[in-house]
C-alpha positions as CSV (number, residue, x, y, z in Angstrom):
1,X,165.8,66.8,-201.8
2,X,165.9,69.5,-204.4
3,X,169.2,70.8,-205.7
4,X,168.3,74.3,-204.3
5,X,167.4,73.0,-200.9
6,X,170.8,71.1,-200.7
7,X,172.7,74.2,-201.9
8,X,171.4,76.4,-199.0
9,X,173.4,76.2,-195.8
10,X,171.8,75.9,-192.4
11,X,172.7,79.5,-191.5
12,X,171.2,80.6,-194.7
13,X,167.9,78.7,-193.8
14,X,167.9,80.3,-190.5
15,X,168.5,83.8,-191.9
16,X,165.5,83.2,-194.5
17,X,163.4,82.2,-191.5
18,X,164.2,85.2,-189.7
19,X,163.5,87.4,-192.8
20,X,160.1,85.9,-193.2
21,X,159.4,86.6,-189.5
22,X,160.6,90.2,-189.9
23,X,158.3,90.7,-192.8
24,X,155.4,89.7,-190.7
25,X,156.2,92.2,-188.0
26,X,155.8,95.2,-190.1
27,X,154.6,98.3,-188.3
28,X,152.9,101.5,-189.6
29,X,153.4,104.7,-187.7
30,X,153.3,108.5,-188.1
31,X,157.1,109.8,-188.6
32,X,158.0,112.0,-185.7
33,X,159.5,114.6,-188.0
34,X,157.5,115.1,-191.2
35,X,154.2,113.7,-189.7
36,X,153.6,111.4,-192.7
37,X,152.6,107.8,-192.7
38,X,155.5,105.3,-192.8
39,X,156.3,101.6,-192.2
40,X,159.2,99.8,-190.6
41,X,160.1,96.4,-189.5
42,X,162.1,97.9,-186.5
43,X,159.9,97.9,-183.3
44,X,160.9,101.2,-182.1
45,X,161.1,103.2,-185.4
46,X,160.1,106.8,-185.1
47,X,161.2,108.5,-188.2
48,X,160.6,107.4,-191.8
49,X,164.0,108.1,-193.3
50,X,167.6,109.1,-192.6
51,X,166.7,112.7,-193.4
52,X,164.1,112.9,-190.8
53,X,166.2,111.2,-188.1
54,X,168.8,113.8,-188.8
55,X,166.1,116.4,-188.6
56,X,165.0,115.3,-185.2
57,X,168.6,115.1,-183.9
58,X,169.4,118.7,-185.1
59,X,165.9,120.0,-183.8
60,X,165.1,118.1,-180.4
61,X,162.5,120.5,-179.5
62,X,160.2,118.7,-182.3
63,X,160.1,115.5,-180.0
64,X,160.7,117.0,-176.6
65,X,156.8,117.7,-175.8
66,X,155.9,114.3,-177.1
67,X,158.6,112.8,-175.0
68,X,157.4,114.5,-171.8
69,X,153.9,113.3,-172.4
70,X,155.2,109.9,-173.1
71,X,157.2,109.7,-169.9
72,X,154.2,110.8,-167.9
73,X,151.9,108.2,-169.3
74,X,154.7,105.6,-169.3
75,X,154.3,104.6,-172.9
76,X,156.9,104.6,-175.6
77,X,156.9,107.2,-178.3
78,X,156.8,104.6,-181.0
79,X,153.6,103.2,-179.7
80,X,152.1,106.7,-179.7
81,X,153.1,107.1,-183.3
82,X,151.5,103.8,-184.2
83,X,148.3,104.8,-182.4
84,X,148.3,108.1,-184.5
85,X,148.6,106.1,-187.7
86,X,145.7,103.6,-186.6
87,X,143.5,106.9,-186.1
88,X,144.5,108.1,-189.5
89,X,144.1,105.0,-191.5
90,X,141.4,103.2,-189.5
91,X,139.2,105.7,-187.7
92,X,136.5,103.1,-187.0
93,X,139.1,101.1,-185.1
94,X,140.0,104.0,-182.7
95,X,137.2,103.2,-180.3
96,X,137.9,99.6,-179.9
97,X,141.5,100.2,-179.1
98,X,140.4,103.1,-176.6
99,X,137.9,100.8,-174.9
100,X,140.6,98.0,-174.6
101,X,138.6,95.5,-176.4
102,X,141.3,95.2,-179.0
103,X,145.0,96.0,-179.2
104,X,147.0,98.1,-181.8
105,X,148.9,94.9,-182.7
106,X,145.7,93.1,-183.7
107,X,145.0,95.9,-186.3
108,X,148.6,95.8,-187.8
109,X,147.7,93.7,-190.9
110,X,144.7,96.1,-191.6
111,X,147.0,99.1,-191.2
112,X,149.7,97.6,-193.6
113,X,146.9,96.8,-196.1
114,X,145.4,100.4,-195.9
115,X,148.9,101.9,-196.3
116,X,149.6,99.7,-199.3
117,X,146.1,100.7,-200.8
118,X,147.1,104.4,-200.3
119,X,150.6,103.9,-202.0
120,X,148.8,102.0,-204.8
121,X,146.2,104.8,-205.4
122,X,149.1,107.5,-205.4
123,X,151.2,105.5,-207.7
124,X,148.5,104.8,-210.2
125,X,147.3,108.5,-210.1
126,X,150.9,109.6,-210.6
127,X,151.5,107.3,-213.5
128,X,148.0,108.2,-215.3
129,X,148.9,111.9,-215.0
130,X,152.3,111.3,-216.5
131,X,150.7,109.3,-219.4
132,X,148.2,112.1,-220.2
133,X,150.9,114.8,-219.8
134,X,152.3,116.1,-223.4
C-alpha cells in the first residue's frame, strides 16, 4: 500500500467516495428568482445563490403561481425548473422527454456539458475583451 492510502482513515475514504458520488449527481436548472441557468448537487435546489433564496423568501409571490401549478400537476418545483433548463440548453431533447421516450435524468450529462460550454465561452469572451481594453 502507498503512504497516502495508509494515511487516510476509513471515515475519510467514505467521505471521499460520497464526494465523488455527489459530483456525479450535478443538476442544471433555472433559478426560480433570477431565471438564469444554475447548477447544484442538491436534489431540490431552486435558487442559484443565497441572494436569490432571500429574494424568494421576501417576495413569495414570485414562486406562488408556480407552486400552485406544480401542486395541481403533482410534480416538484425543482423538476419543473430542471425541465425549463433542458428546454433552454437542449431544445432538440424537449420532444423526447415530452413523448416519454427519455427522462430528464438521462440528459443530465449533456446539460452539464452544455452549461460548462456556455460558461467557458463567456469567460473566454470576457478575458479577450479585457485584454484588448486599454
